[in-house]
N, C-alpha and C positions, 0 to 999 in steps of 0.2 A: 504495499500501500503505500502509494505515495503520498508523502505530507506536505512537500514543497518541492517545485521543480521549477526553477527558470532557467530561460534560457536566450540569448542572442546572439544572432551570428551574422557577419559578411563576409562571404567566401567568393573565392576564384573559382571558374569554371573547369579547373584540371583534378586528375585523380592523384593524389598525393598523401601517403602517410608514413613516415618513417619515424621508428622509434629511436631516441639519441641515448635515450639515460630509464631505467626502472629499478627501484629498489623497495623491498617489502619488509618490515618489520614487526615482528610477534609485541602486543603490547602487553601490560600488566593485568588486563583486562581479560577475562575468559572467552575464548573464542573471536576477539577483536584483532585486528590487524591494520596497521598501518602503511599506504602504499604511497610513493612519490615518482611522478613520471615526467619525463620533457622528453618532446618530439616535434617534429615538423611536419604541416600540413598546407590544405590549402586554405585556410580561414587568415582574410586579412585581420578581424577585430572578432572574439568571442567572449562569452562569458557564459558558465552554465554551474548550476549550483542543483544539487539533488540531495533530498533527506526523504529516506524510505524506512518502513520498521513492514513484519511481517511479509518477506518476502526472501526470494534466496540473495543471499549478501548484503542484507539490506545494512544501510548505513549513510553516512555524509560524504559528498563528495563535490568538490570545488576544483574549478578548472577554469583556466584564462589563456587565450591565444593573441597574438600581437604580430602582424608581419609575417605570417608563414609559422613563426614559433609557438610554441605551447607549453604548458605547465598544469599538472593537475597533482590535487593531495585528495586521498581517499583515506576515510577511517569506515572498515564495514566489518560485518559480522561474516566468519570463515562457512558458515552453515547454512543449510539450502530450508527453505519453507514446505511443510507437509499443508497443502491447501486442501485436502482432505478432512484431516483430523484440527487442522486450524491449530499448529505446532510447529516447534522446531523438529525436523528430521533425526531420527537418532544416530549419532555419531559410531560408524563401523570401525 
């Protein structure tokens, strides 16, 4: 379930997406991870914010792009949501 989702983008009509950097860390909180990424893509300028609960990899994401370069930071839950039982799936 999306609690908040904001997005704005002005992009070029080309197909480009290249990872420059990506790093993920475990946090002191159970099942929570922090991920930082940098990339190149076709956006001249963009902003994206997403906060979700009760879905796969629920959490908070913030993303900025400027002149083809972008960065994102994400704090998310590593578990998957069981939609039939309305709870987290059991870890295997």
